[in-house]
BALOBA-1460 file (C-alpha; in Angstrom, 3 decimals):
// residues 78
<rec num="1" residu="m" x="56.221" y="138.166" z="134.273"/>
<rec num="2" residu="l" x="55.686" y="141.108" z="136.499"/>
<rec num="3" residu="e" x="52.495" y="141.990" z="134.660"/>
<rec num="4" residu="k" x="50.553" y="142.300" z="137.922"/>
<rec num="5" residu="e" x="53.170" y="144.762" z="139.341"/>
<rec num="6" residu="f" x="53.223" y="146.935" z="136.013"/>
<rec num="7" residu="k" x="49.414" y="146.842" z="135.954"/>
<rec num="8" residu="y" x="49.447" y="148.001" z="139.611"/>
<rec num="9" residu="y" x="51.763" y="150.930" z="138.665"/>
<rec num="10" residu="l" x="49.670" y="151.976" z="135.714"/>
<rec num="11" residu="d" x="46.344" y="151.770" z="137.691"/>
<rec num="12" residu="h" x="47.768" y="153.760" z="140.679"/>
<rec num="13" residu="q" x="50.141" y="156.023" z="138.847"/>
<rec num="14" residu="a" x="48.384" y="159.223" z="139.899"/>
<rec num="15" residu="e" x="48.340" y="158.408" z="143.682"/>
<rec num="16" residu="l" x="51.901" y="157.037" z="143.613"/>
<rec num="17" residu="l" x="53.184" y="160.307" z="142.015"/>
<rec num="18" residu="k" x="51.713" y="162.251" z="144.992"/>
<rec num="19" residu="k" x="54.090" y="160.367" z="147.235"/>
<rec num="20" residu="y" x="56.965" y="159.179" z="145.205"/>
<rec num="21" residu="n" x="57.347" y="161.668" z="142.259"/>
<rec num="22" residu="g" x="60.873" y="161.451" z="140.880"/>
<rec num="23" residu="r" x="61.907" y="158.365" z="142.974"/>
<rec num="24" residu="v" x="62.589" y="155.009" z="141.860"/>
<rec num="25" residu="i" x="60.002" y="152.553" z="143.457"/>
<rec num="26" residu="v" x="60.092" y="148.813" z="143.953"/>
<rec num="27" residu="i" x="56.596" y="147.078" z="143.525"/>
<rec num="28" residu="k" x="56.028" y="143.432" z="144.535"/>
<rec num="29" residu="g" x="52.489" y="142.204" z="144.001"/>
<rec num="30" residu="d" x="50.185" y="145.109" z="144.540"/>
<rec num="31" residu="k" x="52.365" y="146.848" z="147.121"/>
<rec num="32" residu="v" x="55.281" y="149.312" z="147.017"/>
<rec num="33" residu="i" x="58.029" y="147.768" z="149.127"/>
<rec num="34" residu="g" x="60.684" y="150.444" z="148.705"/>
<rec num="35" residu="d" x="61.642" y="153.824" z="147.244"/>
<rec num="36" residu="y" x="65.206" y="154.943" z="146.315"/>
<rec num="37" residu="n" x="67.241" y="157.537" z="144.707"/>
<rec num="38" residu="s" x="68.523" y="155.437" z="141.780"/>
<rec num="39" residu="e" x="67.689" y="152.193" z="140.007"/>
<rec num="40" residu="a" x="71.015" y="150.755" z="141.063"/>
<rec num="41" residu="e" x="70.208" y="151.335" z="144.700"/>
<rec num="42" residu="a" x="66.680" y="149.958" z="144.239"/>
<rec num="43" residu="y" x="68.177" y="146.869" z="142.620"/>
<rec num="44" residu="t" x="70.838" y="146.235" z="145.223"/>
<rec num="45" residu="e" x="68.716" y="146.812" z="148.269"/>
<rec num="46" residu="s" x="65.735" y="144.820" z="146.935"/>
<rec num="47" residu="l" x="67.904" y="141.696" z="146.242"/>
<rec num="48" residu="k" x="68.755" y="141.650" z="149.977"/>
<rec num="49" residu="s" x="65.184" y="140.423" z="150.849"/>
<rec num="50" residu="n" x="63.570" y="139.399" z="147.555"/>
<rec num="51" residu="e" x="64.306" y="136.997" z="144.888"/>
<rec num="52" residu="l" x="65.247" y="138.298" z="141.361"/>
<rec num="53" residu="g" x="62.308" y="138.387" z="139.122"/>
<rec num="54" residu="t" x="59.767" y="138.784" z="141.898"/>
<rec num="55" residu="f" x="59.692" y="142.640" z="141.949"/>
<rec num="56" residu="l" x="59.460" y="145.487" z="139.564"/>
<rec num="57" residu="i" x="61.778" y="148.457" z="139.600"/>
<rec num="58" residu="q" x="59.987" y="151.691" z="138.291"/>
<rec num="59" residu="v" x="60.925" y="155.153" z="137.949"/>
<rec num="60" residu="c" x="57.845" y="157.138" z="139.219"/>
<rec num="61" residu="t" x="57.196" y="160.077" z="136.867"/>
<rec num="62" residu="p" x="54.200" y="161.542" z="135.261"/>
<rec num="63" residu="g" x="53.000" y="160.229" z="131.767"/>
<rec num="64" residu="s" x="54.450" y="157.229" z="129.896"/>
<rec num="65" residu="d" x="58.040" y="158.398" z="129.446"/>
<rec num="66" residu="s" x="59.268" y="156.385" z="132.412"/>
<rec num="67" residu="y" x="58.043" y="153.058" z="130.927"/>
<rec num="68" residu="t" x="58.243" y="153.799" z="127.252"/>
<rec num="69" residu="q" x="61.366" y="153.470" z="124.967"/>
<rec num="70" residu="t" x="61.885" y="154.711" z="121.450"/>
<rec num="71" residu="f" x="64.564" y="153.412" z="119.235"/>
<rec num="72" residu="h" x="65.842" y="155.140" z="116.175"/>
<rec num="73" residu="s" x="67.561" y="153.374" z="113.287"/>
<rec num="74" residu="r" x="68.946" y="154.695" z="109.892"/>
<rec num="75" residu="v" x="67.531" y="151.651" z="108.260"/>
<rec num="76" residu="v" x="65.527" y="152.480" z="105.048"/>
<rec num="77" residu="f" x="62.993" y="149.981" z="103.564"/>
<rec num="78" residu="s" x="62.106" y="150.213" z="99.978"/>
């Protein structure tokens, strides 16, 4: 779900950065339908005119940090 929107972001990240760097953008299909100051604002405003699960909220920043998470654990395997 939302693979098309995420692929759009990845394929157009460089051009999106020129316009939306540091902003939170909302992507639906292959179009940016909004840009906001925070993820909460993007979510609240997007729900007013779009069904949940039909749009992607993405922080627009350079590199992969905005869409990659690292989890650390103290678990040791032996």
